[in-house]
Backbone as CSV, one residue per row, in Angstrom:
resi,resn,N_x,N_y,N_z,CA_x,CA_y,CA_z,C_x,C_y,C_z
1,MET,34.187,19.546,-35.534,34.934,20.799,-35.556,35.665,20.948,-34.225
2,ALA,36.875,21.452,-34.280,37.672,21.676,-33.080,37.090,22.829,-32.275
3,THR,37.357,22.823,-30.987,36.932,23.929,-30.129,38.139,24.798,-29.826
4,SER,37.871,25.953,-29.243,38.984,26.862,-28.942,39.961,26.257,-27.945
5,GLN,39.495,25.331,-27.097,40.397,24.678,-26.147,41.324,23.695,-26.841
6,ASP,40.906,23.186,-28.009,41.725,22.220,-28.750,42.884,22.880,-29.499
7,ILE,42.837,24.183,-29.659,43.828,24.904,-30.455,44.900,25.479,-29.529
8,SER,46.146,25.088,-29.766,47.241,25.560,-28.912,47.702,26.949,-29.333
9,LEU,48.280,27.654,-28.391,48.836,28.971,-28.660,49.981,28.866,-29.668
10,GLU,50.726,27.771,-29.604,51.834,27.560,-30.540,51.320,27.430,-31.975
11,ALA,50.206,26.729,-32.143,49.632,26.570,-33.482,49.156,27.916,-34.022
12,VAL,48.537,28.716,-33.163,48.072,30.043,-33.570,49.271,30.900,-33.978
13,GLN,50.340,30.871,-33.176,51.524,31.659,-33.476,52.190,31.200,-34.764
14,LYS,52.242,29.891,-34.993,52.853,29.376,-36.224,52.055,29.841,-37.440
15,LEU,50.711,29.776,-37.365,49.869,30.234,-38.465,50.032,31.731,-38.676
16,ARG,50.152,32.458,-37.598,50.365,33.914,-37.682,51.676,34.236,-38.374
17,ASP,52.722,33.497,-38.034,54.029,33.698,-38.664,53.976,33.391,-40.163
18,MET,53.179,32.404,-40.532,53.076,31.997,-41.935,52.245,32.968,-42.765
19,THR,51.228,33.575,-42.145,50.257,34.357,-42.922,50.211,35.835,-42.576
20,SER,50.759,36.237,-41.450,50.683,37.613,-40.942,49.252,38.034,-40.613
21,ALA,48.368,37.076,-40.459,46.981,37.379,-40.096,46.904,37.651,-38.601
22,GLY,45.802,38.244,-38.173,45.594,38.547,-36.769,45.405,37.288,-35.936
23,VAL,45.594,37.423,-34.626,45.494,36.287,-33.707,44.107,35.652,-33.771
24,MET,43.061,36.469,-33.708,41.707,35.923,-33.715,41.383,35.266,-35.058
25,ASP,41.841,35.855,-36.155,41.620,35.246,-37.470,42.324,33.893,-37.555
26,CYS,43.523,33.803,-37.014,44.260,32.540,-37.016,43.547,31.500,-36.161
27,ARG,43.095,31.899,-34.991,42.376,30.977,-34.102,41.109,30.465,-34.782
28,LYS,40.334,31.369,-35.364,39.087,30.975,-36.044,39.373,30.036,-37.215
29,ALA,40.423,30.324,-37.985,40.767,29.475,-39.127,41.185,28.081,-38.658
30,LEU,41.944,28.007,-37.576,42.365,26.700,-37.042,41.171,25.911,-36.515
31,ILE,40.241,26.597,-35.875,39.034,25.923,-35.394,38.240,25.390,-36.585
32,GLU,38.054,26.227,-37.600,37.312,25.821,-38.793,37.991,24.661,-39.513
33,ALA,39.323,24.620,-39.468,40.095,23.580,-40.155,40.387,22.383,-39.253
34,ASN,39.752,22.321,-38.101,39.964,21.228,-37.143,41.434,21.053,-36.771
35,GLY,42.147,22.168,-36.658,43.543,22.130,-36.253,44.527,21.847,-37.362
36,ASP,44.062,21.621,-38.579,44.934,21.340,-39.733,45.562,22.650,-40.211
37,LEU,46.867,22.759,-40.057,47.574,24.000,-40.370,47.475,24.366,-41.855
38,ASP,47.649,23.388,-42.739,47.581,23.669,-44.174,46.190,24.151,-44.590
39,ALA,45.164,23.515,-44.058,43.791,23.937,-44.369,43.532,25.330,-43.802
40,ALA,44.084,25.624,-42.638,43.904,26.942,-42.024,44.575,28.027,-42.867
41,VAL,45.738,27.729,-43.448,46.412,28.688,-44.339,45.520,28.993,-45.527
42,LYS,44.909,27.967,-46.120,43.994,28.173,-47.251,42.812,29.037,-46.851
43,ILE,42.255,28.795,-45.676,41.117,29.579,-45.190,41.511,31.041,-45.026
44,ILE,42.682,31.280,-44.435,43.167,32.649,-44.246,43.330,33.338,-45.598
45,HIS,43.922,32.652,-46.568,44.134,33.254,-47.888,42.812,33.541,-48.590
46,GLU,41.851,32.619,-48.491,40.544,32.836,-49.116,39.843,34.044,-48.508
47,LYS,39.896,34.140,-47.185,39.262,35.279,-46.519,40.009,36.569,-46.835
48,GLY,41.317,36.486,-46.967,42.111,37.660,-47.335,41.770,38.152,-48.725
49,LEU,41.558,37.219,-49.663,41.179,37.608,-51.019,39.795,38.237,-51.037
50,ALA,38.881,37.715,-50.231,37.541,38.297,-50.161,37.604,39.715,-49.599
51,LYS,38.421,39.906,-48.570,38.584,41.247,-48.005,39.231,42.183,-49.022
52,MET,40.194,41.653,-49.784,40.878,42.461,-50.777,39.896,42.961,-51.835
53,GLU,38.979,42.102,-52.259,37.987,42.515,-53.251,37.101,43.638,-52.707
54,LYS,36.776,43.578,-51.426,35.972,44.639,-50.817,36.736,45.957,-50.784
55,ARG,38.046,45.877,-50.622,38.878,47.084,-50.517,39.213,47.700,-51.874
56,ALA,39.012,46.973,-52.945,39.468,47.401,-54.268,38.905,48.756,-54.683
57,ASP,37.725,49.111,-54.208,37.112,50.379,-54.592,37.534,51.538,-53.693
58,ARG,38.233,51.256,-52.620,38.604,52.316,-51.691,39.717,53.173,-52.278
59,GLU,39.627,54.464,-52.025,40.571,55.443,-52.565,41.943,55.286,-51.926
60,THR,42.975,55.326,-52.747,44.354,55.253,-52.257,44.955,56.656,-52.332
61,GLY,44.753,57.429,-51.280,45.155,58.824,-51.277,46.575,59.077,-50.815
62,ALA,47.159,58.163,-50.057,48.533,58.333,-49.581,49.453,57.502,-50.466
63,GLY,50.699,57.877,-50.527,51.602,57.094,-51.352,53.034,57.545,-51.239
64,LEU,53.861,56.941,-52.061,55.260,57.336,-52.117,55.794,57.123,-53.514
65,VAL,56.902,57.784,-53.773,57.627,57.581,-55.027,58.888,56.811,-54.659
66,GLN,58.997,55.619,-55.217,60.162,54.767,-54.969,61.098,54.895,-56.163
67,SER,62.373,55.120,-55.891,63.350,55.177,-56.980,64.290,53.982,-56.865
68,TYR,64.822,53.595,-57.997,65.792,52.509,-58.033,66.710,52.741,-59.226
69,VAL,68.011,52.648,-58.988,68.989,52.794,-60.059,69.863,51.539,-60.054
70,HIS,69.987,50.930,-61.235,70.771,49.711,-61.371,72.012,49.992,-62.222
71,ASN,73.188,49.836,-61.608,74.482,50.012,-62.286,74.610,51.343,-63.031
72,GLU,73.967,52.350,-62.537,74.003,53.690,-63.131,73.614,53.689,-64.609
73,ARG,72.837,52.676,-65.041,72.436,52.575,-66.435,70.919,52.441,-66.613
74,ILE,70.247,51.976,-65.561,68.792,51.837,-65.604,68.224,52.533,-64.378
75,GLY,67.256,53.409,-64.606,66.606,54.112,-63.507,65.103,53.898,-63.542
76,VAL,64.513,53.780,-62.359,63.074,53.568,-62.248,62.511,54.532,-61.217
77,LEU,61.372,55.148,-61.562,60.560,55.897,-60.608,59.199,55.226,-60.588
78,LEU,58.735,54.908,-59.397,57.488,54.169,-59.221,56.569,54.938,-58.289
79,GLU,55.317,55.145,-58.689,54.301,55.724,-57.813,53.430,54.578,-57.318
80,ILE,53.458,54.359,-56.004,52.677,53.290,-55.381,51.892,53.901,-54.228
81,ARG,50.629,53.509,-54.088,49.735,54.178,-53.150,49.003,53.209,-52.232
82,ALA,48.624,53.735,-51.064,47.779,53.035,-50.095,46.759,54.043,-49.579
83,GLU,45.905,53.601,-48.667,44.857,54.469,-48.154,45.363,55.473,-47.119
84,THR,46.358,55.087,-46.319,46.826,55.961,-45.237,48.346,56.055,-45.211
85,ASP,48.840,57.148,-44.624,50.285,57.327,-44.449,50.870,56.254,-43.533
86,PHE,50.072,55.800,-42.579,50.524,54.758,-41.658,50.988,53.523,-42.434
87,VAL,50.189,53.084,-43.392,50.542,51.909,-44.190,51.716,52.219,-45.115
88,VAL,51.733,53.425,-45.690,52.828,53.802,-46.585,54.172,53.714,-45.857
89,ARG,54.184,53.996,-44.565,55.429,53.935,-43.787,55.739,52.525,-43.271
90,SER,54.833,51.577,-43.474,55.019,50.225,-42.929,56.069,49.439,-43.717
91,GLU,56.668,48.474,-43.054,57.707,47.655,-43.671,57.185,46.819,-44.849
92,PRO,56.013,46.163,-44.740,55.549,45.387,-45.900,55.330,46.256,-47.145
93,PHE,54.807,47.468,-46.964,54.556,48.366,-48.089,55.872,48.815,-48.718
94,ARG,56.827,49.206,-47.890,58.116,49.679,-48.398,58.892,48.562,-49.096
95,ALA,58.806,47.355,-48.549,59.479,46.213,-49.190,58.840,45.925,-50.552
96,LEU,57.519,46.030,-50.623,56.833,45.836,-51.900,57.289,46.885,-52.911
97,ALA,57.345,48.143,-52.498,57.754,49.219,-53.400,59.157,48.957,-53.954
98,LYS,60.063,48.550,-53.090,61.438,48.267,-53.519,61.476,47.091,-54.497
99,ASP,60.755,46.009,-54.170,60.739,44.830,-55.034,60.131,45.139,-56.401
100,VAL,59.070,45.933,-56.415,58.419,46.271,-57.686,59.338,47.155,-58.530
101,ALA,60.018,48.100,-57.907,60.946,48.955,-58.649,62.080,48.120,-59.264
102,MET,62.611,47.158,-58.510,63.650,46.272,-59.054,63.096,45.420,-60.187
103,GLN,61.858,44.974,-60.053,61.203,44.188,-61.108,61.121,44.996,-62.402
104,ILE,60.720,46.253,-62.279,60.591,47.127,-63.449,61.951,47.322,-64.119
105,ALA,62.981,47.514,-63.317,64.329,47.683,-63.875,64.776,46.423,-64.612
106,ALA,64.477,45.267,-64.061,64.965,44.015,-64.630,64.193,43.560,-65.865
107,VAL,62.874,43.763,-65.873,62.047,43.132,-66.901,61.446,44.124,-67.903
108,ALA,61.421,45.395,-67.568,60.924,46.445,-68.463,59.502,46.209,-68.987
109,PRO,58.514,46.135,-68.095,57.134,45.971,-68.559,56.660,47.229,-69.295
110,GLU,55.672,47.050,-70.180,55.166,48.178,-70.964,54.261,49.098,-70.157
111,ASN,53.477,48.505,-69.245,52.531,49.300,-68.462,52.217,48.577,-67.159
112,VAL,51.361,49.169,-66.342,51.051,48.599,-65.036,50.389,47.229,-65.182
113,GLU,49.472,47.077,-66.140,48.795,45.796,-66.321,49.790,44.688,-66.679
114,ALA,50.729,44.990,-67.561,51.754,44.011,-67.932,52.645,43.684,-66.734
115,LEU,52.958,44.692,-65.945,53.762,44.491,-64.742,53.075,43.526,-63.780
116,LEU,51.793,43.746,-63.533,51.058,42.914,-62.586,51.002,41.453,-63.018
117,ALA,51.044,41.201,-64.303,50.952,39.835,-64.824,52.297,39.106,-64.845
118,GLN,53.396,39.829,-64.674,54.724,39.222,-64.778,55.051,38.337,-63.581
119,PRO,55.778,37.240,-63.829,56.308,36.455,-62.709,57.355,37.292,-61.967
120,CYS,57.359,37.201,-60.676,58.305,37.966,-59.846,59.724,37.425,-60.043
121,ILE,60.687,38.311,-60.153,62.070,37.877,-60.357,62.646,37.212,-59.108
122,LYS,62.109,37.536,-57.933,62.599,36.932,-56.696,61.971,35.571,-56.414
123,ASP,60.748,35.356,-56.903,60.030,34.100,-56.694,59.104,33.882,-57.882
124,GLU,59.557,33.125,-58.858,58.828,32.983,-60.105,57.518,32.221,-59.970
125,SER,57.256,31.646,-58.791,55.976,30.970,-58.585,54.858,31.979,-58.319
126,LYS,55.228,33.254,-58.124,54.249,34.306,-57.847,54.350,35.394,-58.908
127,THR,53.212,36.045,-59.160,53.221,37.216,-60.037,53.318,38.463,-59.170
128,ILE,53.535,39.594,-59.804,53.565,40.857,-59.067,52.189,41.118,-58.451
129,LYS,51.137,40.728,-59.142,49.785,40.878,-58.581,49.641,40.053,-57.303
130,ASP,50.239,38.863,-57.256,50.212,38.031,-56.050,50.924,38.741,-54.896
131,LEU,52.079,39.351,-55.180,52.801,40.099,-54.145,51.952,41.248,-53.625
132,LEU,51.309,41.956,-54.547,50.436,43.065,-54.175,49.297,42.573,-53.291
133,SER,48.702,41.450,-53.649,47.596,40.874,-52.873,48.050,40.477,-51.471
134,GLU,49.250,39.927,-51.360,49.781,39.542,-50.055,49.955,40.763,-49.151
135,VAL,50.454,41.845,-49.712,50.639,43.063,-48.919,49.282,43.646,-48.517
136,ILE,48.321,43.629,-49.421,46.976,44.115,-49.099,46.410,43.312,-47.935
137,ALA,46.594,41.992,-47.954,46.106,41.149,-46.861,46.829,41.461,-45.555
138,LYS,48.126,41.745,-45.625,48.900,42.037,-44.412,48.529,43.380,-43.801
139,VAL,48.426,44.415,-44.639,48.238,45.768,-44.104,46.774,46.144,-43.928
140,GLY,45.872,45.422,-44.567,44.449,45.678,-44.398,43.932,46.905,-45.129
141,GLU,44.652,47.336,-46.130,44.224,48.490,-46.925,44.422,48.199,-48.404
142,ASN,43.712,48.956,-49.222,43.910,48.860,-50.657,45.274,49.450,-51.003
143,VAL,46.005,48.788,-51.867,47.312,49.241,-52.338,47.280,49.168,-53.858
144,THR,47.711,50.236,-54.509,47.713,50.252,-55.965,49.046,50.756,-56.504
145,ILE,49.418,50.220,-57.651,50.558,50.735,-58.397,49.959,51.673,-59.434
146,LYS,50.230,52.969,-59.298,49.606,53.960,-60.168,50.340,54.113,-61.497
147,GLN,51.656,54.297,-61.416,52.424,54.505,-62.642,53.901,54.292,-62.361
148,PHE,54.658,54.169,-63.439,56.105,54.077,-63.304,56.754,54.606,-64.566
149,SER,58.037,54.918,-64.412,58.830,55.359,-65.553,60.179,54.655,-65.455
150,ARG,60.639,54.152,-66.594,61.921,53.425,-66.621,62.787,54.061,-67.711
151,ILE,64.021,54.366,-67.332,64.969,54.983,-68.266,66.205,54.090,-68.324
152,GLU,66.650,53.822,-69.556,67.849,52.998,-69.727,68.788,53.706,-70.699
153,VAL,70.070,53.760,-70.335,71.069,54.382,-71.220,72.054,53.336,-71.703
């Protein structure tokens, strides 16, 4: 196993840029992976998923309503929530809200469960649930899509 002296600051920063994980989490993952960047990314994601499962029961009391109108013919209102106002105001949360609202306008899912299972229109290798999980890992709080409404004329 690598030691902390074997891990360069550049490697930690590169892993941080790739995963948005904290400095210490990146350092620990690189040590555990013997400096292998790809293995460290997997470790970070596995630990992020474990943390996400722990957060799943936490109440999402703060939130926002995201609106999106496409060509004045399709309108979407989305209720998306997090645990704190701090996270609701964060860039990853707001970007997620915008992307999900555009997804709803484009694909017209029947309900939240169907939405979460859909491939993302921006990156079809990921589902909306994957995007949600990534944001949960970045912000460190539970994030939920509560409801949405889509109108088309």
